C-alpha positions in Angstrom: 172.2 -14.0 1.6 175.5 -14.9 0.0 178.1 -17.4 1.3 179.9 -14.6 3.3 176.8 -13.5 5.1 177.0 -13.3 8.9 174.0 -14.3 11.0 173.2 -11.2 13.1 171.6 -11.0 16.5 168.7 -8.5 16.0 166.4 -6.7 18.4 163.4 -5.7 16.3 161.3 -2.7 17.4 157.9 -1.9 15.8 154.3 -1.6 16.6 151.8 -1.6 13.7 151.1 -4.2 11.0 153.4 -2.3 8.6 156.4 -3.8 10.5 155.4 -7.5 10.2 156.8 -8.4 6.8 160.2 -7.0 7.8 160.3 -9.0 11.0 159.4 -12.2 9.0 162.1 -11.5 6.4 164.8 -10.9 8.9 163.8 -14.0 10.9 164.6 -16.1 7.9 168.3 -15.4 7.9 169.1 -14.0 11.3 168.4 -14.4 15.0 165.6 -12.3 16.5 166.7 -12.1 20.1 163.8 -9.9 21.3 160.9 -7.9 19.9 159.9 -4.5 21.4 156.5 -2.9 20.8 154.5 -0.1 22.3 152.4 -1.1 25.3 149.1 -2.8 24.7 146.1 -0.5 24.1 142.7 -0.8 25.7 140.1 -1.2 23.0 136.7 -2.8 22.1 133.6 -3.0 24.2 135.2 -4.6 27.3 138.2 -2.2 27.0 140.4 -5.3 27.0 144.1 -4.9 26.6 145.1 -5.6 23.0 148.7 -6.2 21.9 150.1 -4.1 19.1 149.7 -5.9 15.8 153.4 -6.6 15.5 153.6 -7.8 19.1 150.7 -10.2 18.6 152.4 -11.6 15.5 155.8 -11.9 17.2 154.3 -13.6 20.3 152.5 -16.1 18.0 155.8 -16.9 16.4 157.4 -17.5 19.8 159.7 -14.5 20.0 160.5 -12.9 23.3 158.4 -9.7 23.5 158.7 -6.6 25.6 156.6 -3.5 25.7 158.0 -0.9 28.2 156.2 2.5 28.1 159.5 4.3 27.7 163.2 3.3 27.2 164.6 5.4 30.0 164.3 3.3 33.2 167.7 1.8 34.3 166.3 -1.8 34.5 164.8 -1.6 31.0 168.1 -0.3 29.6 170.0 -3.0 31.4 167.7 -5.7 29.9 168.0 -4.1 26.5 171.8 -4.2 26.7 171.7 -7.7 28.1 170.2 -9.2 24.9 173.6 -8.8 23.3 172.2 -7.7 19.9 174.5 -6.7 17.0 171.9 -4.3 15.6 168.5 -2.8 16.5 166.0 -2.7 13.5 163.3 -0.1 14.1 160.1 0.1 11.9 157.2 2.4 13.0 158.0 1.7 16.7 156.6 5.0 17.9 158.8 5.5 20.9 161.9 7.8 21.0 165.2 6.1 21.4 167.5 7.9 23.9 171.1 8.3 22.9 172.1 5.5 25.4 169.9 3.1 23.4 171.2 4.4 20.0 174.8 3.7 21.2 174.1 0.2 22.4 174.4 -2.2 19.4 177.8 -2.4 17.7 176.3 -1.7 14.2 173.9 1.0 15.5 170.1 1.3 15.0 168.7 1.1 11.5 165.2 2.5 10.8 163.0 1.5 7.8 161.1 4.7 6.9 158.3 4.9 4.3 159.5 7.8 2.2 162.4 8.9 0.0 164.3 10.9 2.6 164.8 13.8 3.2 161.2 14.2 1.7 158.5 13.4 4.2 160.3 12.9 7.5 157.9 12.3 10.3 154.7 10.4 11.2 152.5 10.2 8.1 154.7 9.9 5.0 152.4 7.6 3.1 149.3 9.8 3.4 151.3 13.0 2.8 153.0 11.7 -0.4 149.6 10.9 -1.9 147.9 14.1 -0.8 150.7 16.2 -2.3 150.3 14.4 -5.7 153.8 12.9 -5.6 154.4 10.5 -8.5 156.7 8.2 -6.5 157.8 7.4 -2.9 159.7 4.6 -1.4 161.6 3.2 1.6 164.8 4.4 3.1 167.0 2.4 5.6 168.5 5.0 7.8 171.1 5.0 10.5 169.3 6.5 13.5 170.6 9.5 15.4 169.1 12.0 17.8 167.0 14.1 15.3 163.7 13.1 13.7 164.6 11.0 10.6 167.8 12.9 10.0 170.4 10.1 9.9 172.4 9.0 6.9 170.7 6.6 4.5 172.3 3.1 3.9 169.8 1.9 1.3 166.7 3.0 -0.6 164.0 1.5 -2.9 161.7 3.6 -5.1 158.0 2.8 -5.4 155.7 4.5 -8.0 152.4 6.0 -6.8 149.7 4.9 -9.2 146.7 7.0 -10.2 144.4 4.7 -8.2 146.7 4.1 -5.2 145.2 4.9 -1.8 147.0 5.1 1.5 145.9 1.5 2.0 147.2 0.0 -1.2 150.5 2.0 -1.0 151.0 1.0 2.6 150.8 -2.7 1.7 153.3 -2.4 -1.2 155.7 -0.3 0.9 155.5 -2.8 3.8 156.8 -5.5 1.4 159.4 -3.2 -0.1 160.6 -2.3 3.5 161.0 -6.0 4.2 163.1 -6.5 1.0 165.3 -3.5 1.7 166.0 -4.2 5.4 166.7 -7.8 4.6 169.3 -6.8 2.0 170.8 -4.2 4.3 171.2 -6.6 7.3 172.5 -9.4 5.0 175.2 -7.0 3.9 176.4 -5.9 7.3 178.8 -4.4 8.1 179.9 -3.5 4.6 176.7 -1.6 3.8 177.5 1.0 6.5 180.5 2.2 4.5 178.1 3.6 1.8 176.0 5.7 4.2 174.8 8.9 2.4 174.2 12.0 4.5 170.8 13.6 3.9 170.4 17.1 2.4 168.8 18.7 5.4 167.9 21.8 3.3 165.6 19.7 1.2 163.7 18.2 4.1 159.9 18.2 4.2 157.8 17.0 7.1 154.9 14.6 7.1 153.0 15.8 10.2 150.7 13.5 12.0 147.1 13.1 10.7 144.8 15.2 12.9 141.2 13.9 13.4 139.4 16.9 11.9 141.7 17.1 8.9 139.9 14.4 7.0 136.8 16.5 6.5 136.2 17.5 2.9 136.3 21.2 2.2 134.3 21.6 -1.0 135.8 25.0 -1.7 139.1 23.2 -2.7 139.7 22.2 -6.3 138.3 18.8 -7.4 141.8 17.5 -8.3 143.1 18.3 -4.7 140.0 16.6 -3.2 140.5 13.5 -5.3 144.1 13.2 -3.8 142.7 14.0 -0.3 140.2 11.1 -0.6 142.9 8.7 -1.7 145.3 9.8 1.0 142.7 9.2 3.7 141.3 5.9 2.4 140.6 3.5 4.0 141.5 5.1 7.4 140.3 7.5 8.8 138.3 8.2 5.6 137.7 11.6 4.1 134.1 12.7 5.1 131.4 15.3 4.8 128.4 15.9 7.1 125.3 14.2 5.7 121.7 14.6 7.0 122.2 11.6 9.3 125.8 11.9 10.3 129.2 11.7 8.7 129.5 10.1 5.2 132.9 8.8 4.4 134.1 9.0 0.7 136.3 6.1 -0.2 136.5 6.5 -4.0 136.0 9.5 -6.3 137.2 11.0 -9.6 137.4 14.4 -11.1 134.8 15.4 -13.8 134.1 18.6 -15.7 131.4 21.1 -14.8 130.8 23.8 -12.3 128.5 25.0 -9.6 128.4 26.3 -6.0 131.0 24.4 -4.0 129.3 21.6 -2.1 126.3 21.6 -4.3 124.9 18.2 -5.4 124.5 18.3 -9.2 122.7 15.0 -9.6 123.9 11.5 -10.6 126.0 10.8 -13.7 125.3 8.0 -16.2 127.1 5.5 -13.9 125.1 6.6 -10.8 128.0 8.5 -9.4 127.2 11.5 -7.1 128.4 14.7 -8.8 129.3 17.5 -6.3 130.6 20.9 -7.3 133.9 22.1 -5.8 136.0 25.2 -5.9 137.2 24.2 -9.3 135.5 21.5 -11.3 133.2 18.6 -10.2 134.0 15.6 -8.0 132.1 12.4 -8.7 131.8 10.2 -5.7 131.8 6.5 -6.5 132.0 4.7 -3.2 130.7 6.1 0.1 130.2 4.8 3.7 127.4 6.4 5.7 127.8 6.3 9.5 127.0 2.9 10.8 126.9 1.2 7.4 129.2 -0.8 5.1 130.8 0.9 2.1 128.4 1.1 -0.8 128.1 2.4 -4.4 127.1 6.1 -4.5 124.0 5.1 -6.5 122.8 2.9 -3.6 123.4 5.8 -1.2 121.4 8.1 -3.4 118.5 5.7 -3.5 118.3 5.8 0.3 119.2 9.4 0.9 116.6 10.8 -1.6 118.9 13.8 -2.4 117.7 16.2 -5.0 119.9 18.2 -7.2 120.7 21.5 -5.5 121.1 20.0 -2.0 124.1 21.2 0.0 126.6 18.4 1.0 127.8 19.7 4.4 129.4 23.1 4.7 130.5 24.7 1.4 132.4 27.2 3.4 135.4 25.9 5.4 134.4 23.9 8.4 133.1 25.7 11.4 131.9 28.9 9.7 128.2 28.3 10.5 126.9 27.2 7.1 123.5 25.4 7.5 123.5 21.7 6.8 121.0 20.5 4.3 120.3 23.9 2.9 119.8 24.4 -0.8 122.6 25.7 -3.0 120.6 25.9 -6.3 121.4 29.0 -8.4 118.7 31.6 -7.8 
């Protein structure tokens, strides 16, 4: 920050790993008076309580950490106000902030959101931007108000989406961009608030939450859409089809020319890639992960699976319509 920069007292609210670079950047120049995360989750074999990734990082750094299940109880609200913060910075926190909380800090609450608002408001902006074939996305720093991602924007950074970007690679770049933007915004308080730009609500699109079944591959869709679908769901939860021995996740694929019955295995290409016919064109699977295994080249999978050209890769018709698994789709 410049010579005129004020040290701000910050309450940082966030839960997943995406928020970690921003916390670290803000802690360089400002005072983190408390960190708020969602409550720990029970996970693993012993169902032990595990701190949210941001909370574990913050605790290791020695910050005071809190994880109330809601922000509505009077004693939680009193404690929040008692920290005497100038600003609340919110990054993928996952809890709603009631108006009483939004009104607490003198500079308001600023959210770092992983899209170019008003496009992709909501829960899954990184995946939705890739799945839609967007050529760019970014980060917006937004003054929070009651609505979902509706507040005026006080800063933005654009990030191109490369042809090979997955949700994983884009997530990591955006997490760093988020840190850079929120750092610049907080360093420039309170002047930065004068340049708040209202969003065009008429242009808003919504990045709805990823549902568990949504990652299944529908082979009747065009190959170009499926290539985007696979990148949007890699590495988590992973686009998948039903194989003979359980789900097979597809982590890398590309579009090729050709045609056939959707979902039909057309044989291996010269590089050992698995060619599968789609509703329009052919999708060549490069990296797959069968249930219970590590990711592997498609050629290695084919060696073990002993698939013959003409085999059906899970339902060719949309999921749940009763198509037989493992049936042949060879032209009669």
